[in-house]
N, C-alpha and C positions, 0 to 999 in steps of 0.2 A: 930723455923723459921714460919715467917708469909709470906705469899703470897698474894697479893690482884690482882684482875683482875678489873679494872677500866673500864666501859663502861655503856652504857644505854640499853643493854640488845639485841643489833643487832647481826646478824648472826655472824660476826666477834669476837665479844666479847664472844658469846658462844662457838666458836671454839677454841679461846685461853684458855678459862676455861678447856675445855674438854682435850685439848693438856697438859696443866699444871697438872691437875690431873692425866692423865695417866702417865705422867714422875715422879710425885711424888710417886706413886706406884712402877715403875720401879726402881728407886733409893733407894727405901726403907726409903724414909724420912718420918719423923713424922711433916712434914710442915701442918700448918693450912691454907688451901686455901680458900679465900671468895671472893665472887663477890661483888663489890661496884657499886651500879646503881644510888646512888643520885647525882644528879648534882652538888649540893653544896660540898660534899665530894670530888667529883672528881676535881673541881676546886681549892678546898682547898690543895690539892695535887700539885698543878701547873701544872695539866695535861690540855691542849687544845685540843688535838687529841686522840680518843680513837679508838681501844682498848688500855690500857695500861697495863704494868706489873710492880707491885712494890714488891720488895723482902726486907724485913726486912726495911721498910720505904724508899727504895731507889728506885726511878723510873729507870727502866731498859730499857723500851720500850714503845714507843707510836706510834700510828696511823696504826700500822700493825700486822700481826700474825707472829711472828717469826718462823722459822724452827725449829725442834727438836734440832739440835746441838746448834743453838743460845740460845734456851731456857735453855739447860742443862748448858752451860756456864754462863747464868746469875744466875742461882741457885748455881752453884758450887762456884761463886765467894764469895757467902755469907754464905757458910757452915763453 
């Protein structure tokens, strides 16, 4: 499983990365969690508002930091 956090390094982007990383450990996943900060890569994903969560190539959330339950749902949809 590949999880990407798209954002330019703002506080919300960093918070989303932290939450996803913690959840990855809690769920016992072997997911590859990456931060994508290059604006060209972010725009290429079709994201216009950051932070964004991309799971297995599918944009799950943009422009906010979802709560733990929503993050868990987004990730489990792709297991």
